[in-house]
Each structure stands twice: as C-alpha cells, then as structure tokens.
C-alpha positions as CSV (number, residue, x, y, z in Angstrom):
1,M,-1.2,-53.6,-201.9
2,L,1.3,-56.4,-201.0
3,R,3.2,-54.0,-198.5
4,H,0.0,-53.2,-197.0
5,R,-0.7,-56.9,-196.6
6,L,3.0,-57.9,-195.2
7,A,2.7,-54.8,-193.0
8,V,-0.9,-56.0,-191.4
9,A,0.6,-59.3,-191.0
10,V,3.8,-58.1,-189.3
11,S,1.8,-55.9,-186.9
12,A,-0.4,-59.2,-185.9
13,A,2.8,-61.1,-185.0
14,A,4.0,-59.0,-183.1
15,L,0.5,-58.8,-181.0
16,S,0.4,-62.4,-180.8
17,A,3.8,-62.6,-179.4
18,L,3.1,-59.5,-177.0
19,A,-0.1,-61.0,-176.0
20,T,1.7,-64.6,-175.3
21,G,4.4,-62.9,-173.1
22,A,2.0,-61.4,-170.8
23,F,0.1,-64.3,-170.3
24,A,3.1,-66.3,-169.4
25,A,4.1,-63.3,-167.0
26,D,0.4,-63.6,-165.3
27,L,1.4,-67.8,-164.4
28,P,2.7,-68.5,-161.3
29,A,6.3,-69.4,-161.1
30,Y,7.0,-73.0,-160.7
31,E,9.1,-73.6,-157.3
32,P,10.7,-77.2,-156.6
33,A,8.8,-78.8,-153.3
34,P,11.2,-78.4,-150.3
35,S,13.2,-81.2,-149.3
36,I,12.9,-82.9,-146.0
37,A,15.6,-83.3,-144.0
38,V,15.6,-86.7,-142.1
39,P,18.2,-86.9,-138.6
40,S,20.8,-89.1,-138.4
41,F,20.5,-91.5,-136.2
42,T,21.8,-90.6,-132.4
43,W,23.2,-92.7,-129.8
44,T,22.1,-90.1,-127.6
45,G,19.4,-91.3,-124.6
46,A,18.8,-93.6,-122.1
47,Y,18.5,-97.5,-122.3
48,V,17.3,-100.5,-120.1
49,G,18.5,-104.3,-121.4
50,V,18.7,-108.1,-120.5
51,Q,21.6,-109.9,-120.8
52,A,23.2,-113.5,-120.2
53,G,26.3,-115.1,-120.8
54,Y,29.1,-117.2,-119.3
55,G,31.8,-116.5,-116.7
56,W,34.9,-118.5,-115.7
57,G,37.1,-117.3,-112.9
58,D,40.0,-118.5,-110.7
59,S,40.6,-118.1,-106.7
60,K,43.2,-119.2,-104.2
61,S,42.1,-119.4,-100.9
62,R,44.9,-119.1,-98.0
63,T,44.4,-121.4,-94.8
64,P,46.8,-122.2,-92.1
65,F,46.8,-125.6,-93.3
66,G,47.6,-124.9,-96.7
67,N,46.2,-123.3,-100.0
68,I,43.1,-123.9,-101.8
69,K,42.4,-123.3,-105.8
70,T,39.3,-123.6,-107.5
71,S,37.9,-122.2,-110.7
72,P,33.9,-120.9,-110.4
73,D,32.3,-120.8,-113.8
74,G,28.9,-121.2,-114.6
75,F,26.1,-119.0,-116.3
76,V,25.3,-115.5,-115.8
77,V,21.9,-113.9,-116.3
78,G,20.5,-110.2,-115.6
79,G,19.9,-106.7,-116.4
80,Y,21.3,-103.3,-117.1
81,A,20.6,-99.5,-117.6
82,G,22.5,-96.7,-118.8
83,Y,23.1,-93.6,-120.7
84,N,24.8,-92.3,-123.8
85,Y,25.5,-89.2,-125.0
86,Q,26.7,-88.3,-128.4
87,F,28.6,-85.6,-129.1
88,D,27.0,-83.3,-132.1
89,G,28.4,-83.9,-135.2
90,S,30.8,-86.7,-133.8
91,P,31.3,-90.0,-133.9
92,V,32.6,-90.2,-129.9
93,V,30.0,-91.6,-127.5
94,I,30.2,-91.4,-123.8
95,G,28.2,-92.8,-121.2
96,I,27.6,-94.6,-117.9
97,E,25.9,-98.0,-116.8
98,T,25.5,-100.7,-114.0
99,D,24.1,-104.1,-114.0
100,F,23.0,-106.2,-112.0
101,N,23.2,-110.1,-112.6
102,Y,22.6,-113.8,-110.9
103,S,25.3,-116.1,-111.3
104,D,25.5,-119.7,-110.9
105,A,29.5,-120.1,-111.0
106,D,30.8,-122.3,-108.3
107,D,33.6,-125.0,-107.7
108,K,34.2,-127.9,-105.6
109,R,37.2,-129.4,-104.8
110,T,38.5,-132.0,-102.1
111,V,41.1,-130.3,-99.9
112,F,43.9,-131.7,-97.1
113,G,44.7,-135.0,-98.5
114,G,40.5,-135.8,-99.6
115,L,39.4,-135.3,-96.0
116,L,37.7,-132.6,-96.7
117,R,35.4,-131.0,-99.1
118,A,35.7,-127.1,-100.0
119,R,33.2,-125.1,-102.2
120,N,33.7,-121.5,-103.7
121,E,30.5,-120.4,-105.1
122,V,29.5,-116.6,-106.7
123,N,25.6,-116.3,-106.2
124,W,25.7,-112.4,-108.0
125,T,27.4,-109.9,-109.4
126,G,27.4,-106.1,-110.7
127,A,29.1,-103.5,-111.8
128,T,28.6,-99.8,-112.9
129,R,31.2,-98.4,-115.7
130,A,32.1,-95.5,-117.9
131,R,31.7,-95.9,-121.4
132,L,33.7,-94.6,-124.2
133,G,32.6,-95.5,-127.7
134,Y,33.1,-94.9,-131.7
135,A,30.0,-94.9,-133.8
136,F,29.6,-96.2,-137.1
137,D,26.3,-94.6,-137.9
138,R,24.0,-97.5,-136.3
139,F,27.0,-99.4,-134.9
140,L,29.2,-98.9,-132.3
141,V,32.5,-99.9,-130.5
142,Y,33.0,-98.9,-127.3
143,G,35.2,-99.9,-124.0
144,A,34.4,-99.6,-120.3
145,A,35.8,-99.6,-116.9
146,G,34.8,-99.2,-113.8
147,V,33.9,-100.4,-109.8
148,A,32.7,-104.4,-110.0
149,Y,31.0,-106.3,-106.9
150,A,30.1,-109.7,-106.2
151,D,28.6,-112.1,-103.6
152,R,31.1,-114.5,-102.8
153,E,30.4,-118.1,-100.5
154,L,33.1,-120.3,-99.1
155,R,32.1,-123.6,-97.3
156,V,33.8,-126.4,-96.2
157,A,31.9,-129.6,-95.4
158,G,31.6,-130.5,-91.4
159,I,33.2,-126.9,-90.4
160,G,31.4,-123.9,-91.5
161,K,30.7,-121.6,-94.4
162,D,30.9,-117.7,-94.4
163,S,30.4,-115.3,-97.3
164,K,31.2,-111.5,-98.0
165,T,30.5,-108.9,-101.1
166,A,33.6,-108.4,-103.0
167,V,34.5,-105.3,-104.3
168,G,36.9,-104.5,-107.1
169,W,37.6,-103.5,-110.7
170,T,36.3,-104.0,-114.2
171,V,37.3,-103.0,-117.7
172,G,36.2,-104.8,-121.0
173,G,34.7,-103.8,-124.4
174,G,32.2,-104.7,-126.8
175,V,30.3,-103.8,-129.8
176,E,26.6,-102.7,-130.0
177,S,24.0,-102.3,-133.4
178,A,21.0,-100.4,-133.4
179,V,18.7,-102.8,-135.4
180,T,15.7,-100.4,-135.3
181,D,15.9,-96.5,-133.8
182,N,14.8,-98.3,-130.1
183,V,16.4,-101.6,-130.3
184,V,19.8,-102.2,-129.5
185,V,21.7,-105.7,-129.8
186,R,25.4,-106.1,-128.1
187,A,28.2,-108.4,-127.4
188,E,31.0,-107.8,-125.1
189,Y,33.8,-109.2,-123.1
190,R,35.0,-108.0,-119.4
191,Y,37.4,-109.1,-117.1
192,S,36.9,-108.6,-113.3
193,D,39.1,-108.5,-110.1
194,F,37.2,-108.6,-107.4
195,G,40.4,-108.2,-104.7
196,K,40.8,-110.3,-101.4
197,D,38.5,-110.8,-99.2
198,K,38.9,-112.5,-95.4
199,F,36.3,-115.1,-94.3
200,N,35.6,-117.0,-91.1
201,I,35.0,-120.8,-91.7
202,G,34.4,-122.6,-88.4
203,G,37.1,-120.3,-86.5
204,V,39.5,-120.4,-89.3
205,R,40.7,-117.2,-90.8
206,V,40.9,-117.6,-94.7
207,K,41.8,-115.1,-97.4
208,S,40.5,-115.8,-100.6
209,D,41.0,-113.8,-104.0
210,Y,38.7,-114.1,-107.2
211,T,39.2,-112.9,-110.7
212,E,36.8,-113.6,-113.4
213,H,36.4,-113.4,-117.1
214,R,33.0,-113.2,-118.7
215,V,31.5,-113.0,-122.2
216,M,28.0,-111.6,-122.5
217,A,25.1,-110.7,-125.0
218,G,22.0,-108.3,-124.6
219,V,19.2,-106.5,-126.1
220,A,18.0,-103.3,-124.8
221,Y,15.2,-100.6,-125.5
222,K,16.7,-97.2,-126.1
223,F,14.5,-94.4,-125.2
224,G,13.9,-91.2,-127.2
225,W,15.5,-90.2,-130.5
C-alpha cells in the first residue's frame, strides 16, 4: 500500500513538472527594448550671424612733402555667413566664410608743422576666408585666412580728399561653442594687411598703406542637423 501511494505521488509530481514546462514554453520570450541611437553633434551646415568688435591699425602715407603716420581705430559691426563641413568620424572641420562690416575707425593729425589737418578713415571692411578647425564635440578651435577689402578715405582740410577700395590679405583664428543645436557663439582675432594704394588729394599724389588688428565676438544661427 505504501509503495502504491509513493508511486502515485511521484507520478503526480512528474505530470506537474511537465505541465509547468509546457506552460512556460508557450509564454512569449522577453526581449529588451531596442536602444535608440542619438546622433552626435556635427558642425556640418550653413550659418548666418552678426558680429561686433574693435579694430586698431597703422597707416603710413607718403607725400612729396613728407610722410603722414596715422593710427585709425574704432568699433566694427556687421554680419557673416558661411558653410562648414565636418568629416565623418573625424574632429576636422573645413569651411568657407564671408563677412561685411561697418567701421567708424579714423584718426586725425596735424601735419606739415601744424599748417594742415589730415584725416584717415576706414568706412567699411569685409573678407572672404577659408577655415580649418578641430572640434571637441560642441567646441571648435579654428584658423582662417583669405582676402580682405576695405573702403579707405584720406582727406586734407582745405585741399581735398580721395577714397579707394583697398584689397589685401587677412589671417586669424578663434573659438566657437554650440550652445544649442542651432545657436553658435564665437570670439576671434584677425590681422589684415590691406596693401598700398595711390590717392590723389587736390592734385597731390599720395601712396598710403594700412594694416589692422581686430577682435570680434559674434552669434550665428546654424541650419540643419
């Protein structure tokens, strides 16, 4: 009798185990939710911005009666636009940019023993530059170089004035930070050499050169991403 009861208990346990295994096999297998890949920030894209800063320069004007040295300085405000491209899987960023700015830089000097008063003005400036940068995610360090141009005006009180569009070269660098996916702030320094131009002031031929240092800050809207 004891053997019979033991056999029944063993059989029941076996049937229960088989039933539990079959039920578990019918349950859907649990799979972890797929992860969503979040793309990293890229500097690739077009942008437009506004900027302001301060420039100071040096000029030497050579006349038949002697040289006139001036140091125009003043505020600069304007806009810029460009396009960056960041290589896939690389921190290297290349780009091209152009800007145009209003300038109130000028300097006045009395010349020729105080007999005359000369003025050297820079009314607007611009540049078209190639850029090369190294990105640390949303932070970019860059250098830039290209063609610079400026509207220069020389005048001597009581004699006359003349203006030229000076063309030269520029080189500089700066840093940028993407504070959001589409808003980028920057700070930069640039040096420009606008070469030497010939002016005619009241029939007097004048050769004048101009170089400039400038610090600028800007904010831009970056399209795309």
